[in-house]
GUBATI-874475 format. One record per atom (N, C-alpha, C, O): z, x, y. Coordinates in steps of 0.02 Angstrom, whole numbers, plus 50000, padded with zeros to 5 digits. Each point is the difference from the previous one (the first is absolute). Example, Ala and Ser with C-alpha at 12.3 -4.5 7.8 and 13.67 -1.06 7.14 Angstrom:
GUBATI-874475
503905066049716/500004995550059/500005004550060/500335005249999/499314993050054/500035004250059/500374996150055/500085002550055/
***
This chain:
GUBATI-874475
506814729348033/499995006750019/500375002750039/500094996950053/500205008549939/500435003950057/499635002650030/499565003649976/500554994650103/499565005050060/500385007549975/500585000649980/498985004250027/500195005750026/500545000250062/500024996750052/500415008649922/500415001550079/499595003550062/499825005949995/500104991450046/499695001950062/500535006350026/500605000649989/498895004050054/500235007550001/500354998650085/499724996350040/500925007249974/500204998350062/499515001550055/499505003649992/500644993850059/499434999950054/500235008850030/500535003149993/498804999250043/500165006350015/500615002650051/500194995650040/500055009149964/500435002350064/499775000450057/499395000050003/500945000350053/499835001250053/499965008649993/500295002849954/499325001050096/500245007249997/500735001850024/500305005049980/499854992350044/500735001150033/500644998949946/500575002450006/499204993849945/500514996949954/499835006149940/500465002449967/498984999450025/499855004549952/500415005950016/500335002449955/499675000550115/500335006550031/500785000449977/500345004949985/499834987850017/500715000050020/500325000649914/500555002049981/498814995349974/500215000049943/499965006549961/500325001549949/499235002350084/500005007049972/500575003950021/500265003649957/499964996450098/500615003050042/500444996649951/500235004549965/499954991250020/500504997749970/500315001049928/500585000049982/498925000849988/499805004349936/500025006349962/500125001549941/499685002750130/499775007249984/500705004350007/500095002250057/500264999049910/500825002450015/500005007350053/499705005249988/500564993950050/500195006950046/499855006349940/500234998849944/499445007250064/500015005849971/500695002950004/500384997650042/499845007449919/500545003049996/499965006350058/499495001250033/501055001749969/500075006650052/499845005749946/500165000249940/499445005150104/500075007249945/500085005350052/499694998550050/500575006249953/499995006550031/499655004549997/500025002049941/499645001250090/499365004850005/500205003450039/500374997850044/499455009249952/499865005450045/499484996950058/499504996549995/500835006650062/499744998850052/499075000950010/499614997050037/500295007849920/499205001150015/499764996449938/499535002249966/500714993950023/499554994549953/500134992650019/500124995449960/499855004150105/500534994450017/499364996250052/500084994150014/499295009450013/499564998850042/499534993249970/499735000149945/500264996450083/499844991049987/500444995049968/499934994149987/500565010450006/500584993749960/500344998450032/499905002850054/500754991949950/500244995250019/500815001250011/500414998149959/499715004250086/500595001250011/500494995549992/499964995050036/500575005349921/500614995049976/500805002150022/500514997849973/499475006450078/500665002450030/499804999450073/499414999150013/501045001350037/500055000350066/500185009249992/500295003249955/499414998950109/499915006350002/500425001050063/499964995250038/500455009849983/500645001550033/499965007850025/500085004249956/499814998450115/500215005650014/500335002249968/500244996149959/499965010050036/500615005249965/500315002250061/500605001450003/498884999250060/500425001050048/499554999950076/499405000249986/500694999750068/499594997050058/499425003949989/499995005649975/499464990750048/499525002749995/499494998550067/499834994350016/499965012250021/500145006749968/500835002650008/500374997750044/499855007549906/500745000349995/500085003950067/500575000550021/499035001850008/500275004350063/499384999950041/499404999949988/501065000250078/499375000350081/499415005249956/500125005549975/499344991350025/499405004749969/499465002250065/499914996650051/499855008649936/499425002150057/499344998549964/499775000849944/500044996650116/499334997049998/499315004149987/499524999649961/500695004650093/499355004250032/500225007249961/500405000049953/499355004550066/499915007550024/500085002050047/499544998650038/500925004949988/500195000850069/500775003450017/500295003049955/499944996350097/500725002450015/500504993450008/499874994550022/500575007349961/500654996550014/500325001150044/500335005249992/499794991350070/500515001550039/500374993850031/499764994450003/500905007550020/500434993650032/499594998950062/499935003950046/499784989349947/499724998950065/500494998850070/499764998950056/500575001349937/500545001250080/499755005550030/499994999650062/499775006149912/499885006050016/499454998550049/500005001550059/499444994749901/499464998650040/500014998250036/499695002750046/500724990149968/500184995950052/500295004750071/499884998050057/500495007949932/500215003850053/499495004450020/500115004450042/499184994549926/499615004150020/499555006749967/499455002450015/501014999349939/499975004849953/499254999849959/499854995349962/499675011450054/499464999149980/499695005549940/499455000749973/501205002750021/499685006449973/500835002049940/500575000850021/499204999449905/500474998549957/499895007149962/499465002949996/501144999549977/500195006249961/499854997649949/500044993950006/499785007649936/500084997449921/500405004449971/499995006150008/500404990349956/500555003549957/499914998049937/500555000549972/499024997349987/500094999849938/499234993749976/499594997050035/500505003449889/499294995349994/500484993949940/500275001249946/499694994250082/500304996249930/499324995849970/499654996250033/500255005849889/499594996549967/500144995749970/500604998650003/498974997549958/499974993549977/500355001949921/499675003449960/501064994050022/500295002449947/500565004650012/500345001849952/499775000350102/500445005749997/500644996950043/499904995350039/500805007649953/500604998150045/499855000050050/499565003650023/500954990450023/499854999350054/500345005250041/500575002049991/498995000150058/500205005450059/500344996250061/499874994150011/500635010150032/500094997350046/499915003750064/500365005050001/499234994050060/499985003050071/500455000750034/500314996050035/499775011649949/500595004450021/500114998150093/500524998950030/498815001349996/500044998550080/499574995350003/499465000049971/500834994150078/499524993849997/499575001150044/499584995650008/500395011350039/499335000150043/499615005949961/499745004750030/500244994449902/499375002549946/499664995349967/499964994250018/499765008549928/499534995149957/500055004049911/500145005949990/499754990549973/499695000149935/499394995649959/499894994249980/499745013150023/499374997449955/500074995249947/500345001449950/499344992850058/500084995349938/499404997649951/499444998850022/500685000849930/499504996849955/499954992549988/500464996150014/498845001549954/500034994050006/500514995949943/499755001049945/500634996550052/500204999049937/500855001749986/500394998149957/499685006250097/500595003549998/500684997650039/499904998050058/500625001949925/500474997750032/500245003050065/500085006150007/500064988250054/500025002050051/500685004650020/500574997949989/499325008550038/500675003550003/500464996750059/499864996950051/500775005349917/500624997550041/499965003250052/499875006050001/500234990350055/499895000550063/499344999850052/499935001550059/499624995749889/499304998550026/499944991950007/500364996449966/499155000850081/499874992849979/499344998850031/499954994150018/499615008949993/499325000050031/499545005749960/500285005449993/499114993949982/499545003149966/499355000250052/499624995350010/500355009750012/499195002450029/499585002249962/500185005349974/499184992250005/499634999749960/499675008750029/500215002150054/499265002549904/499885006150012/499375000550038/499725005250015/500094988450000/499234999950038/500334999050069/499625000450048/501004998549964/500345000250068/500335006450036/500314999850053/499575005749910/500405005450041/499735005249972/499764999749943/500245006250094/499745006249955/500695006050008/500385000850047/499595002649890/500335003249996/499785008849994/499525001749966/500885003050068/499865006549993/500775004149992/500434999250043/499655004149914/500685002349984/500494997749993/500505002150028/499504992249927/500364995949992/500304995250044/500444996249978/499295003550106/500164997350060/499534993849987/499475001249972/500654992750045/499484994650002/499994997950070/500514999650034/498914999349986/499824998250073/499754991749990/499494998549968/500804998150055/499634992150000/499465000050049/500145001850057/499334996649932/499414995950029/500024995650046/500264995049977/499605004250077/499964994450053/500104994149984/499654997749954/500804998350075/500094990349972/500295000449944/500074994349978/500165009949986/500424999949949/500614996450001/500455002350035/499664992149929/500644997650011/500314997249921/499674999449948/500924999450061/500414999949945/500664995750004/500415000950046/499694993949901/500464996050001/500394999249950/499704999049947/500925000950049/500425000549941/499514996549945/499654995150013/500375007949927/499694997249931/499305000250003/499714998649947/499965002950099/499245000450007/499705004949939/500235005649991/499314991849975/499935003149930/500425001349948/499945003849952/500604991850067/500414998049940/500174994949956/500354995850029/499565003249921/500244993849946/500705000049991/500255004249962/500154991350070/500634999049994/500234999149907/499664997949954/501065004750047/499954998949928/500524993250007/500384997650043/499405000949891/499824992749957/499724994950052/500284994750016/499155007450006/499594995050053/499604996549957/499744994950021/500155006949924/499464996649936/500454996449973/499954993950007/500655009049953/500524995649954/500515003250013/500105005450028/500394989049935/500725002049984/500244999749941/499604996749967/500865005250001/500304998549935/500234993050008/500164998150056/499894997049880/500194994250001/499434993350026/500024994049986/499565009450050/499344997550010/499494999449950/499875005549976/499764989349997/499465000049944/499415002750051/499824997950055/499905008949895/499265001150034/499454998049960/499454999850027/500614998949913/499584994149957/500494995349954/500575000949979/499044994450016/500264993849976/499794998349918/499425000449980/500894998649998/499714996949913/499504996250008/500114995750043/499365004149934/499334996949974/499505003650039/499424997849999/500715007350036/499695004250058/499465003149938/500205002049945/499064997850077/499535004149970/499935006649995/499705001750051/500415002749918/500165008850024/499325001949998/499604999549954/500315003350118/499255003850001/500285007250030/500605001449995/498905003350037/500255004950022/500594999550065/500545002649987/499424995550052/500474998550048/500724999549967/500435004450004/499644988549959/500344997949976/500355005749949/500615000850005/499005003149946/500265005249944/500465005950064/500585001349986/499135001550076/500315003850041/500524997350032/500415004350015/499764989350003/500684996250000/500285003249945/500215005850008/499824991149930/500525000649963/500125009049993/500555002549992/498865001250012/500335004949972/500525003950056/500465004149989/499234992650085/500585001850042/500594997349994/500335001850049/499984994849916/500704995349978/500255005149947/500595000149985/499005003949988/500375004649947/499874997949952/500455001149959/499074995750017/499904995449930/499605003349959/499425000650022/500695002149920/499635003049950/499814995349955/499525001949968/500644994050021/499764992549962/500354992250022/500614999750009/499074996049997/499694994650034/499884992749929/499605000449954/500834994150057/500034995249974/499394995350028/499994997050054/499475003049893/499434998150012/499824992949939/500255000749945/499414994150067/499844995249952/499625003249957/499705005150015/500294991749918/499695003749960/499264994949974/500024994149982/499425009950024/499534995850023/499714996349926/500085002549945/499604991550067/499794996049949/499615004049953/499805005650015/500074991249915/499705005849953/499474995749986/500104995849955/499325004250073/499464994149972/499545001849952/500005005849979/499544989449997/499825001049939/499214995150026/500124994050002/499215007750014/499544997250016/499514998849943/499655004049969/500404991150026/499414996949952/499504995450004/499994994850032/499615007549934/499264996150011/499854997749930/500145003649952/499554989850039/499914997249931/499244996150029/499834996850050/499875005449896/499234998249984/499625001649974/499845005650021/499774992349930/499565004649951/499265001350039/499535002349969/500424995950107/499415001250024/500155005850046/499585001350043/500975002349952/500255003250067/499755008649958/500135001849942/499525001650107/499825008849967/500195005450052/499804999750058/500505004149923/500335004450042/499465003850048/499445001549981/500804999950079/499545005850023/499655005649972/500465003849984/498984999250000/499785006049979/499754997749913/499825004249959/500214988750026/499984999249935/499454995449983/500084994350021/499285007149938/499564995249999/500124993550002/500514997849974/499004997950059/500074992250012/499484996249985/499435001650017/500724992749946/499414995449998/499864994650050/500434998750042/498984998049956/499954995050043/500454994050005/499934996350048/500455002749913/500284994849984/500845003450030/500434995650007/499735009450003/500665003250021/499885000850086/499535000350039/501254999949965/500235001650086/500455008349978/500235002649949/499714999250118/500495004850003/500644999050005/500114995050034/500475008249941/500714997650014/500005005050058/499825005949994/500364991650056/500205000550082/500464998950023/500225003950042/500204989349936/500384998250040/500865002749970/500504997350024/499575007649927/500505002849983/500125005950040/500565002450010/498675000750022/500045005450044/500374999250065/500425003550029/499184988449988/500235000150072/500764996950007/500365000650050/499844995449876/500755001750009/500505005250019/500464999950042/499305005449908/500375005849990/499885003150078/500485001250036/498884999849983/500005000950061/500344998150052/500035004250045/500244990949964/500274994750059/500675002149992/500305002650047/500014996549891/500705002949968/500075008050021/500545002050021/499025001349974/500315008050011/499825000250070/500225004850031/499464991249999/499705001350075/500754997350050/500065000450061/500544996549878/500604995350041/500315005349978/500555000050028/499395005049934/500715007149979/500074997549935/500175004549962/499764990150011/500165000349932/499805004549931/499454998749975/500865005150001/499845003149932/499874999549943/499525002949975/500894993549991/500094997449933/499624994249991/500134994050004/499165010649980/499514993249980/499475000949931/499525003949997/500634992949966/499645000049940/499384997150007/499874996150046/499605006149896/499374995250016/499834998849911/500135004249957/499544988650032/499934998649944/499494994450005/500124995750043/499255003449918/499584996449967/500084997749942/499995003349948/500134989750057/500004996949916/499594994850000/500104996450048/499375001449908/499374996649964/500324993649997/500604999949989/499124995350018/500284991849974/499985000049946/499494999049966/501235002550008/500045000049925/500934996749990/500495002950024/499534992949949/500864997550010/500395005749976/500465002250034/499355000849903/500525004849965/499975007050036/500475004049999/499004997050029/500035005450022/500295000950083/500295005050019/499534988550031/500484998950045/500874999549984/500465002950030/499554993049921/500614999149974/500585007949978/500595001249987/499015000850017/500345008049957/500045003850070/500545002050021/498824999050015/500165004950054/500444996450054/500375003850032/499644989049986/500264997950060/500705001249959/500355004250029/499914993449918/500595003149969/500145008150013/500525001050031/499175004049954/500345005650018/499985001150080/500455003750021/499174994050020/500075000550077/500564996750028/500235002350052/500094991649916/500624996950027/500495004749988/500435001550041/499515001549887/500695004349977/500155005950034/500535003149997/498714999050052/499915006950046/500204998450049/500565002450011/499194993550041/499854998150047/500464993650055/500424996249976/499455003850078/500504994550038/499574997150039/500294995750033/499095004749981/499394998650011/499544999349974/499655004949988/500124988049990/499335000349968/499394997250052/500274995250027/499135005349997/499554999150036/499354998949955/499605004449981/500384989350007/499334998549958/499414998750039/500134998350058/499485001849933/499314998350058/499484996449934/499765003549955/500134989350051/499474996849962/500454995749933/500595001449987/499094994049982/500234997349939/500504994350020/500234996849952/500025000950121/500674997050006/499794992550022/500384995850023/498725003249960/499944994350018/499894994149924/500385000549951/499244995850051/500304996049961/499384997849931/500024994949967/499535009950027/499464999249973/500215003649939/500485003850003/499164995149935/500075000549927/500195006749978/500385001449953/499185003750100/500345008949995/500525001050036/500185005949999/500204989850039/500415001250060/500764999849951/500414995449995/499585011449971/500734999749951/500595002150040/500544998849973/499485003250069/500695005150037/500414994049988/500324999449948/499694995950100/500694994649998/500234998649929/500615000849995/499114997649952/500274998849949/500355006549977/500605000749990/498965003350004/500245008549961/500775001850040/500495002649974/499454995350096/500585001450039/500614994649981/500585002049998/499264992349991/500354996749968/500425002249944/500615000550008/499035001349921/499985002149954/500795003450004/500544998949974/499155006650080/500425007649991/500614997050049/500325004850020/499934989750003/500604997950032/499924999250066/500404996350028/499075006650010/499855001350079/499994990650028/499574996349976/500835001450065/500064992150021/499604999550061/500015003950048/499614990549943/499655000050080/500284996750050/500414995449994/499435006450045/500454999050063/499584996450050/500264995150027/499035006849990/499584995450031/499285001749970/499815005849989/499824988850000/499315002349994/499454995650051/500014993950008/499635009850017/499444997250065/500335000350069/500514996549997/499435005950054/500074998250068/499384998550034/499425001949991/500944993150060/499474997250047/499845003550054/500295000750054/499045002449917/499765005350058/499225001649967/499834998649943/499795004750107/499365001849978/500125006850035/500455000650042/499205003849944/499874999549895/500625002149984/500485002050033/499394997149899/500735001349947/500334993849974/500555000449973/499204994950033/500324995649979/500385000949919/500514996849988/499245006849969/500374999649924/500385007449995/499925004349957/500544995850103/500565003849959/500435000149979/500364996950038/499975004949915/500424999149960/500655005250017/499925005550025/500824991149955/500365006550004/500764996749965/500324994950014/499785009749943/500685000249968/500455004549993/499945005550028/500614992949932/500555004349997/500105002649929/500204995449964/499745009950007/500295002449933/500654998549963/500274996350040/500105004349913/500444999849962/500475003850041/500504997450024/499335009749988/500415004350017/499975001050084/500235005450017/499544990950033/499854998450068/499505004850019/500105004050045/499214995749913/499475003250018/499634994550043/500074994249982/499595007150065/499544996150042/499335001849960/499805005449978/499904986750020/499245001449978/499664998150059/500254995650034/499045008149989/499464995350045/499575000149942/500015003949952/499524990250063/499534997849980/499424998750039/499844994150006/499755011250027/499524997950047/499404997549981/499785000549943/499874996150114/499244998049965/499495006050005/500095004650041/499484995349926/499505003549963/499715001450068/500065005850019/499694990650015/499405000450056/500355006850053/500604999550016/499135004750001/500185006450035/500244999350068/500475003250023/499094991350017/500364998750075/500804997149980/500515002650021/499454991849936/500704997149971/500555004549992/500564999850024/499115005349929/500445004549963/500425003950052/500615000950000/499025000750034/500365004150065/500404995850050/500535001950025/499214992949988/500464995050044/500444999049971/500525001850027/499524995649917/500764999649966/500455004849998/500574999450022/499195005849950/500225006649996/500285001350084/500605000849998/499204999550057/500265003150070/500474993350016/500475000750038/499384991749928/500464996550039/500494997349978/500344996450036/499875005349873/500484998049957/500345006649987/500505001950030/499195001849920/500145004849975/500425007650038/500575002049987/499144999750041/500185005050042/500544997450056/500585002249999/499224993750043/500874997550033/500384997749954/500564999650025/499454998549913/500564998149951/500205007449981/500565000249975/499225004150029/500275008249958/500445003050070/500455004250000/499234991850059/500395005650041/500714996250022/500495002350029/499384990649945/500674997550020/500675002049934/500625000550002/498925000049951/500385002549942/500395007650003/500505001949970/499115001350074/500115007850016/500654999350056/500305005250015/499834990450004/500704998750053/499725000550058/500405001150046/498854998249973/499735001150075/500134992150033/499764994849977/500575005650067/499904994750050/499214998350034/499745003450044/499994991049926/499265000650052/500094997450070/500354995850027/499125009349993/499914998050075/499784996350024/499464999149971/500604997350071/499474993950015/499455001349996/499745005450015/499894987849953/499295001449983/499385001450075/499864996550049/499995007649937/499195001750080/499634993150002/499784997749947/500154999850099/499784995650019/499305001750059/500055003050054/499434994349920/499185001750045/499724995450011/499914995749957/499855003950109/499404993750004/499255002649975/499755005649992/500034988650000/499254999649960/499685002750064/500234998950055/499265004449934/499495000750050/499404994250009/499634999150048/500404997749896/499434995250022/500314993549952/500535001249973/499144991150013/500344997249986/499894999649936/499515003349981/500844993149970/499924999449930/500174991849968/500554997450009/499035000049962/499934994049978/500205001649915/499845005149970/500474990150006/500154999549947/499644994849942/499954994350023/499875006449925/499564991849968/500644996049927/499814995849960/500825006850041/500424998249959/500685001150034/500125005650023/500444988349985/500725001250002/500385004149971/500554998249978/499245007350017/500455005149960/500325006850046/499755001450055/500625001349927/500115006950056/499485004549960/499885001049941/499845001650129/499425003849977/500175008650021/500155000750060/499845002749918/499955009149983/499385001150040/499534998849963/500275002850091/499325004050026/500075005350007/500445002350037/499165001249929/499825009650036/499944999250062/499994994550028/499995009249992/500175002350078/499945007550009/500345003849967/499074999050096/499885007250016/500504998950075/499904994550027/500505009150000/500315001350054/499605003450044/499665004749980/500344993650078/499915002150074/500254997550059/500384995250006/499295009750053/500314999250054/499574992650032/499394999249991/501074995450047/499454995150024/499785003050064/500015006150010/499804989850029/499825002350069/500695000850050/499915002250056/500534996749932/500605001950038/500345006049976/500485002650028/499184999749909/500485006749977/500434997649945/500235004949972/499994988749996/500414997349968/499834999849928/499534996249989/500775007349949/499544996649948/499804996249974/500454995849998/499095002249975/499794993549976/499784999449937/499865005749981/500024989849969/499875000849929/499324997050002/500004994250020/499515007849967/499264997749986/499884997549940/499895004349957/500084990150026/499964996849930/499185004149959/499465001450024/500784999049917/499585003349967/500064995249913/500295002149950/499344991550056/500194995949947/499465004049945/499445001750019/500794999449918/499835001049943/499444996249966/500154994150006/499385006349968/499384994849964/500524997249948/499804995449965/500595006150029/500534996349927/500525003949996/500155004750037/500194992949907/500485004349983/499805007349952/500395004449981/498884995250009/499965005049967/499595005350039/499615003749970/500504996650108/499535003150028/500365004050018/500344998650049/499745007749920/500565004850021/499705005050043/500415003350033/498994998149974/499675003850053/500154997650071/499995004050046/500144990049963/500074998550068/500655002250027/500144999050059/500255003849900/500805001950018/499895006750012/500475003050027/498995000549958/500115004750034/499795000450077/499554996450022/500825008650019/500005000150082/500354994050033/500014998250058/500334998749874/500714997050054/500525001449967/500075002549944/500494994850115/500725004450007/500374993849962/500604999850014/499274997049957/500474992749975/499824994050011/499404999050005/501054995950000/499904993949994/500464995150035/500615000249997/499064995750035/500714995450029/500054994649965/499634999549951/500694996750061/500324994849951/499844993950048/500195000050058/499414994249912/499994995050064/500364993149959/499944999449939/500394996150099/500224995849976/499594995649966/499405001450003/500834991649954/499504996049988/499814993550033/500304994949984/499195004850064/499554997150027/499405000350012/499605004750003/500364990550003/499114996450007/499655003150066/499485003450002/500964994650053/499585002750047/499815005550036/500195004649964/499544998150086/499915006650028/500505002950022/500394998050043/499615007849925/500365006150030/499815006050049/499725005249980/500474993350092/499705000950047/500115007750025/500575002249996/498885002050030/500205005250012/500535002450043/499854999250059/500645003249932/500605004250020/500714994849956/500564999550026/499304997549915/500514995849971/500255004249957/499685002949956/501124998150056/500355006849975/500094998349931/500264994449991/499605008849957/500125001949921/500335005749967/499645004950008/500814996449963/500195004049961/499515002849971/499504997349977/500705010850026/499595006049978/500245002849945/500575002349999/499014997849943/500195002749942/499535005149983/499474999149971/500875008750058/499505004649991/499925003349924/500424999449956/498875004550038/499945001649919/500545006249990/500085002549944/
***
């Protein structure tokens, strides 16, 4: 009798990550209006269109004078005019006079120092400086080109656009910018036992919660194109609906149905639809039965374990980093954090341990272990900030051990 072919051994988390990144094609560029780019990934360098600031800029409401007059002992100045923000540049006609200036205005020609209004009295257009007022050249003046100058990038491709970055792009005169097109996700739960929140539920059924956790995690990272479906454990139905999603989406995230049980139909259905398995099972706890494949048109398909803790851990460890890399973002160095107390593992597998962050006795951040009762104990994740990745070993990890931190 011929022995059945044995399954390949589980891959390491690092090998799984490399496989995902190598099979997930970098997403194309799209140009979007600047006011629609918050949270998007920049795919072009942004250069200043001119010096920034573009002129010597007044930083305080007050008077602009020539500092040499103050150095000669002059303490009273006649106001020649007012330089408002946005108005053409004025000239100081007499070096012993002053021009009133507003914050953000261009510095009048012939002046090089701004005395704030709190430091003088003014009567009938004559300014008298208070005692001990000093004025050096370019006091309260931001020099032209001090922040940036043309030819030097202000933002680099791969930057995530938040409010400060949007302001920089606007200052460069860009009405539209090149950004990464976001992945188009479909989150799919499989299983006859799952019941939607708000619907009547029987004793033998459970609430469909994993999908909502996945969607919340994706939206929390700025992803917008997210579909949601629930498919029963029926091969024909699975085939029809997954075929439809593969035709409309470039990322499928399935929760449940990827193990080797009699009703775990997803891997075979995906194979029938032309999705090639890249790996199945990762040497980790929780979440060993992770499935990853690539569709005929380059779609990426993740089959996550059905247990809630494992689902969220695998999403955070593999799916979200893969999506970020596919959007052209260079991953930042992984944050390292010290364990607040010792940890001992029971199996020599990579272990993902939920933690809460708090300051230790020295005021430095530390990870307080919050181990769940099992992969189904989703309540244990409330109040945690993420998880640490502990390498496969059986000896104790002492307090102070540095481990990579993955935030929810």
